[in-house]
N, C-alpha and C positions, 0 to 999 in steps of 0.2 A: 504494501501502501502506500509508501514512499518509508522513508531518512524517519529514525527515531531523533528525539528532541539530542539524545547524548548521542547518542552520533553529530547530529548540525551540531550540535557544540561541541567538540570533538577541536571539527572540520574549524570552526571557528576558530582558537581558540588555540589550535596550532597556524592559524594566518596574520593573528594577532602575532604568535608572539616571532614571525616571519617580515612581518611589520616592523617589531621592537629593536627587531634585530637591525633591521634595514637605517631605522632613526638613527638604532647604536652608532652601527661603526661610523655613517655619515657627522654623528655629534661630535665621534670622537677625531674625523682626519680636519675636519671646521677649526674643533682647539686646539687641537695637530701644531698647522698649520698656522693658527694665531699666532698663538706661544713659543714660536720654530720665530715666526717674523720681527717679534714685539723686542727678541736675543735671547729668548730659552729655551735656544733649542741644542741645547744640554737635561732637559728635560723631555722626560720622554711617557706618552700619555699609554700607558699598558691595558686596562679596559675603565670604562665607565661608565655603573650601572642607577638609570633616574627609578623612581616608585613618586609616581606621583602624586597615590594615593598619602602613601606614608611622610608625603614633605624631601625628599634623600634626594641622599644620589652620593652612591659613592666610586670614589675613583682609588687608581692606581699607577702611581707613575715610578719611574726609575729613573735618576737622575746621578748622569758621568760620573765615573769616579768609583762607587756606590754599588754595593755586590748586593745590596739588599731591598727588595720593592717597599713605596711610600704610600701607606694606606691609608683614606684619607676617609672620615661621611662628614657628612654637610646636609642639617636637617636649616631646611629655606619653606618664604612663605611669599606669597608676590602679591607688592605690593601699589597703592594708588598707579603710582606715576608709571605704569610700566618699569617698572625696580626690581628686584629680588632681594629680597631680603634675607642674608644669610643669619638665622638662629643661632645655630650654632654650627662650631668647625672639630674636629675631634682629628687627629694624626696617630700612625705609628708614631711618631719621634713630637718627645716633646719641645724643643727648638720649634720644629718649623710649624707645629698647630701656636703659639702664642705670637708667633710671629707672623702671623697670618690675622691673629687677632687685634695685631695693636698697629697690623695697614692698616684697614679695615674698622679702623677707630676714625680717623680723617672723613673717612666719608661716606657717618652714620652706617657703619653695616650693610648698606645699603649699594646693587649692584645695578650701573642703568642696561638696561637690554636695547636693543637697536631697533632702531623704527620698520616704518613698515612692514614686506614682508614677511622679513630676517622676523621679525622683535614679536608680529602676529607667531608665526610659527614656533616658537621657540616659548612662545603663552601657551598656547595650547597641548606641549607636549607637556608640562610646568605642568 
């Protein structure tokens, strides 16, 4: 008579996982290119996991000269004026966590998202 609801749900989940992988790969490549263009070519973005329900971002970075990668978890929310508000940052290295916190103080823990279609796409994913 037709496919069962659980069969359809599994197919949809598979497609959504495929879309997530595509977006995650696209974002990872875009961030890596942006970091390199800002002089951070000594940082390699190994992985990125975005959980829009929990409002968390997990990343793994490799730093030139370091054997062990750096893992970071960022809790965020979306601000009113096209901005990402950093609620908390934790990394596997205390000095990096403290450096990031100090760097965010002057901007009030807010990162302005790009305008136009780029910003709209980022907001949809977050």
